[in-house]
Phi, psi and omega in degrees: 000125185287140172262097186287352180277337186270158178218110005284165182300147178253137178243140183249148177289149173252160185291145185263006185075186186241004178262065183290337186265011177063032180304320182301321180283324178294318178294317179302314180300315183292321176305311185293312182295320178295318182299316180292320183291320188267348183266145170302149184302326180296320180287326177298320178299330184270356184257126179238154185226149178231121182247126176235110173286122185254128169227246178173150175058224185299323180295325181294322178298320179296313179302317182295317181299315180287326177301317180295319183294322184281318186267341185078008178271137177281337182231136177297325185275086183202132177283143172224158179300141183297338179259018180295139180292353179276347189285310185297319174302326178294315178295319179300315181296316180298322179296319179296319179294320177302311183296323180295314181294321177297319180295316178298320183292333180273354181290147177279348180281145172291150177221157183272149181301332183293346180271352183275132178249353170227108186252246180285176177237101189234078179298330183300335183287344183252350188294325179296312180297320180294320180295315180297323180293314182294325178296318179293320182289320179295323179296319180295319180291325179294320181295327179282347181085013183249001179299320181302336180245022178255135179243134175247141178226115176263122182237124175253108175274115189209151175276359178098349178277136178232109185225151005272156173247166179301327182294329179292318176296318182298316183299319180292313184296327181287348177282349182252125182305321183283313187282349181297338181294337180248017182299328182282341181217078182305331181292347179257009184298328180297337178284341177278308179195160176299320180298315180295319178296320178295320178296314181298314181295322180293324177301317179293322179295321184278316186268326194110181186259128184295331183297335178295333186258010174294139184305321181297322181288318178298314180297324179301314182287320178297325177293324178293319179302312184290339180273348184302315178299330178288326179297316181272345184072022182195170180086167180222131179230123180249135181246120183234137172247127179249113182272113181276138176049058184300317182296323179295318180299315180299324179289325181278329183228070186297337185250018183231150176256141173300153191298328181288334174290325177292338180279347184308311182301326179294317178294318179298322179295326179274357184057043180248157181272141170227124183254124180237129182241150175254136180225112179245007178215175180285355178281121182302143180288346177203168177273150174297151171305136179087353179281130179234176170269180179296330178237130177259133180248120180253131185231131175280122178260332183217147182215122182235137175233114189223149167250097184284348181273349181216104187209172181292133170270183185288350177266001180083016180248145176290132183221157182269139171227082192300325183259003175064036185258007180092353177245128179289153184305319179297319179297317182297324179296322181291337181257005179070028181262163181269112182290357179251005180231113184298332180234083186299327181267006176084354185234314192240140175304139184300334179300333176282325183293325183276357180269129178299330184289322190249347191306308184298313181291324180297314180296323179295316179298319180294320181289322185280336182064030189271004176226164182272111185281350184260326190290125175228083187294327187261353177081015182270004179075006168268130172278181186297328181293315182290323176299318180293325178296318182274342184079016178276165181279128178286357181240024179215115181301327181226085189305315183271357174071024181265013176072016174242125183301147183306315184295323181288326177297315181297314185298326184254019169080021173263174180256112184287352180260352183230127177298107182239019180292333182260358177285155173236084190296329182254003175067029182267006178088002178240137179292159176303323181292320178298320178292317180299321181305329178256013173083026183245126176300154181291354179291333190253146177289118186296331181279342187257347180282161178300125180306334181289347178280350186257145169289141183232109181209161180240140172240107184253125178286126183251005181114194182242154180219135176262129179229165177251113179275135181298340178257316186262353182081213182297129182229132173258123182234148174287141179249128183235151169252123182247115179251114178268112184272319180191148172220146178293135180222158176198156180290129179231197181258117176304132183255120181266349182259141174229154184273135176282130177227151181228143180281354179211166178299136186297130179264156178287345178282117182302325181293317180292324179298318183291320183294324183276354180293140177263108182294156181306323181298338180254004176272148186285324180285146182234150180240162172281124189264331179210162186301146175059028175227154166241169179251123177267127182246124179249130182229130180236136175258131187228134174243156171273112185297335179277345179211077190297351176292335182274125179237133176240152177231138178234147185225152176211127176245134179223139180275124183242143180286144181287355175291346176087010183290352180283344183298154182059033180259146177268117183278125181276110182294341180293344181283344183292141182251134177291132176252158185275068182271131178265090185220130182221143177276082182234000000 
């Protein structure tokens, strides 16, 4: 930083940060090489990466110029394939720049700021451009109909320092007798003197702008990033901060918190997640999204077989719900609703309309049209209106994480906002989940109800089998024998109407609209499809044993005759279809 009062001018060293060992670049290199090595080729082709070297001010301009020359990209903010031959030369170049700057910084000679090619660390200066780019990319994926199954992961590799700050400008200005008068408001330095105005402007030119790094500004953009999936009603965006050399930072700044720790209260106020990782070696603290091992192991954790059209009512009697909307046919008749249409008013499931608790709000939502009646972002067959009524997350298939989908919890009298799978609400010695598994609400004693009211089936583990999946490569899967002994059935009303649901906000493009449509076969609620038949719905929860955060759900609906000939049948699990369920073990 120049001392314009001295003759000749004196230049001062600036701080070099605490990542002297290039951890950020070593981790980045290992992430990329491991991802390519461990992923099936099909998954590698689908993985793209965006690398932004962040500095600030004059140094940032230098980085951008060289970035363009090496990658051939006109803009830093651009996705490229993770196996692109342009990536490693870019990392090699950044490592050389790092070494040069570190060597210069260790010199005992004074040096001028113009010789620095890695200066401040100002992520805030790029957040606006990155937000606009991601919004554009998500819109393109949504138009293709693949946004619901697209994952974005933003990772900031940082030593925790965020510069420049207002205090840095203040410290420099206070060293000059004349300019100290504007140290509290550098933007007003030109009112003091031309020299002070020139110094303040030069600081911004060299370092970048302190306003970019204000916590409020950073949180504003991070909040926008996290809101993007909600804007489109689809997609997943994870935000991770990786703290490099944490122990060194604490030693250098014992009384200071890294900037992402200072952001925690802002995230908490927004009820948003902030993930902070520590990295003290070149081994990445976590795997990239989409990164697998050479062998993927898929394990079924839960298995449900239900007839939702014929189940116990609150009086303990078996009743018909022909369209599977949570309202029994007799109830619908008393309220003037259509027992063959799950959403008679076009907005809300009839089960909410017949409920004293939800009726008034449900009717208001339908009349006001203030919610999206088509959007089902998490795949649980609740639209945005119904999620808002229950207070469940429209972006979580299983809001309370008890392994029962939100819509099924509501249908069978459980609480989708509170984990109640291990509770025994009626004290009969059976958990609520055990009762739900055989289609019985937690209100009733499982041992005292008529056995014919319960679904009766066996799930027998038959061992493991390795297969080669065209997308994931070698997969080890559990093999089960499923014997359906009996399910309660009764004659109902064939329902010819089904509810339209979409995995993303409806686009004006007819092709995109069709691609994002959730077909009836993948919706959780089931209807009676033809006379003298009921619909048996099978749902399986599956996790990736090598990455248990990933949860998959598969469904199978089959029309069974009420004559009961379906009993003692072996259910073929190969018939189950993967649904676009947004569910994560977090």
